[in-house]
N, C-alpha and C positions, 0 to 999 in steps of 0.2 A: 184674194180672188179665188173663187171656188173651180176645182178641176173640171167640174161637170158643166159649167157653163160655157155657152159658145164664144163669150168674150175672153175667156181664158185661152182657148185653143186659137182664136183669132190673133191674140196678141203673141202667142208662142210662135205661130207661123211668121208674123212680122218680124220677130227677132231673129228667126232663122234665116229669112230673106236678107235681112240687113247684114248679118254675119256673113253670107255668102258673097254679097256684093262687096263688102268691106275687108274680106279676107284674102282677096287676090294678092295684095301686096305681102301679106304674111306668108302666103304659099311660096312667093318668090323667095323671100328670105330664108324660109326653111330649106328649100331646095338648093339655093346657093351656099348656104352654110354647110350643107350635108355633102356637097358634090365631091369632096376630096376624101371622104371616109372610105374605108375598105367596104367591098360590097356587102359583106354580112352586118356591118354596122350601119350602113345607110338606112336600113328599115327602122332600127332603133332610134337613130337620129331623128327620122321623120316623125316617129310615134312620140318621143319624149319632147322633141321640139314643139309639136302641136298641142301636147297636153299642157305643156308650160304656157304656151301662148293662150290657151283657153283660160286656165287658172288665173293668170295674170289679167286678162280681160275682165274676168268676174270681179277681181279685186279693185281694179281700176274704175269699173262702172259704179260699183258701190260708193266710192269716194270721188266720182267724177266732178261733180259740181265745185267741191271745195278745191280739188287739184287745179282746175282750170282758172281759178280766180288767183292763184299764186303768180306774182310777176316773176318774169325771167324764165318761167319753167320751159315754155316752148322754144324759146331761144337756145337754152342749154340742151334741150333735146334735140334740136335741129342740128347743132354742132356735133353731138354725140352720132347722130344718124349719118352725117357726112363721113366721119371717120369709119363707121361701120361699113358703108358703101365702098369707100376706098380698099378696105381690107378685104371685102368680099370679091372684088375685082382682081386684087393683088394680094393673096393670102400668104405669099412666101414669107418665112421667117427670115428677118434680115441677119439674124445671128447664125443661121445655118444650121440650127440645132435639130436633131432628129428626133421629132416628137413621137411618143408611143401612141398606138391606136387607141387605147383607152382614154388618154389625154385629149386626143383629137375629137372624140366623141363628146366629152364633157365640154370641150371648148366650142363645138358646133352647137350643142344644146344652149350653152350659156350665150352665144351670139344671137340665137334666135330669141331668147328670152329678153335680152337687153334690147334688140331691135324692135320687138313687139311692145315693149314698155314705151319706147318713143313713139312708135307709129300708131298707137292705140288711143293716144290722147284725144284726138279728134273724133275717133270712131265710138267712143263709149257713150257719148251723149245721145246718139241715136238709139243705141240699145236700151239705155235707161229709160228714154222717153217711152219706147215700146212697152217696157215692162210695167209702166204705169205705177212705180212704187212698190211693186211685189217682187221680194227677193227670191221666193220660191219659183216665180215664173221666170225670173232673170237666170237663175241656176239651171231650170229645166230647158230653156231654150238655147243656152250656150253649150250645155252637155250635149245636145242633139247636134250641134254644129261640129263637134270634134271629128267624126269621120269625113265630113265635108272638107275640112281643112286638110286633113291627112291625104285624102285622095287628090285634092288639088296640088299639094306638094309633090306627090308622086308624078303626076302628069308633068309638072314644070321641070322636076328632075330629070325625067326621061327626055324632054324637049332639050334641055340644057346638054345632056350628054351627046345628042345628035347634033345640035347647033350650038357650039361653044360662044358664038357672037351674043347669045342671049344672056351670058354672064355680064358682059358690059351693059346690055340694056337693063338688066336688074339692078345693077349698081346705080345706073342713071336714074332709075326710078326712085331709089332711096334719096338721090340728091334732090329730085323734084319735090318729094314730100317734105324734106328738110327746109328747103326753100319757102314752101308753104307754111310750115309751122312757125318759122321765125317771124314772118311778118304778121302772123296771127296772134302773136304774143300780146297779153293785155296792156304791156307798157308802151307798145307803139301800134297797136291796131288802128285806134282812132286817128293817129297822125297820119298813118298810111291812106286810110280812106279819105281823108280831107286834103292832104298835101301832095301824095305821091301815089295814086291809084295805079299807076303804071307798074308798080312794083308786085302787083297781083300776078303779072306774067313774067316780069323780068327776074323776080327772086327765084322761082322755080327753075328757070332757064339757067340762071347763075349757079344754082345747086348742082344741075347736071353737069355743067361745064367743069366746076370745081372738083367733084367727084371723079369723073372720067379722066380729066386732065391730069390731076395729081397721081391717080393709080397708074396711067400710062407713063407718067414721068418716072415714077419709082421703077417700073419694069425696065424702062430705057436706061436709067441710071445703073441698074444691076447688071444688065447686058454690057454696057460700056465697061464697068469695073471687071467683069469677067474676061472681056475682050483684051483689056489692058494686062491683066494678070496672066493670060495664056502664054504671050511671048516670053515673059520673064520665066515661067515654069519650063518651057522648051529650051532656053539658054542655059539652064543649069546643067 
């Protein structure tokens, strides 16, 4: 497809719009993963997380058709996304280890990349269709979306700092997407459509309940453990 043709630029605009619409959840993940970084590292976490998400989106789009035909892939991705959502709501290290700042930055970026790997499975087909088989157009359109994702993540991060309840909402969003992924897997999608169409709404709700419920249970369990340990410390 020629750069000088109107069709090229129309397709590029389509890809940008698709990425804006589909990158809201990615911005949430980037913001959630970077919220505990030191102030100086938040910016780099946002930038590297967004760049990693874009590069991964390109790779997945190139191999989109083949990936989505693999059985159990979406179910495995949904399970991984549930765990990521739980850890985003409750990021505390159960071992109580004091993690260094650099390690936290790398961990935040890695969380973003893994989450985007899972969340982009459904998104890449729309981008691939808009690119109409042109790899140059695909790379061009996705590259232009980088600052849009970074800006979106920064806005979400500021909102989270002001309204911490959005952290739970963000984790719940991951649970919702996980539920959708699981029932859309090639191994069960036909059965769901024919025998259990109610799972179209029940599975995402179950994902939200699972992520938020387990995360809150982890927090409560840790609080109880600390409360039980406090009297023992005072009695010494």
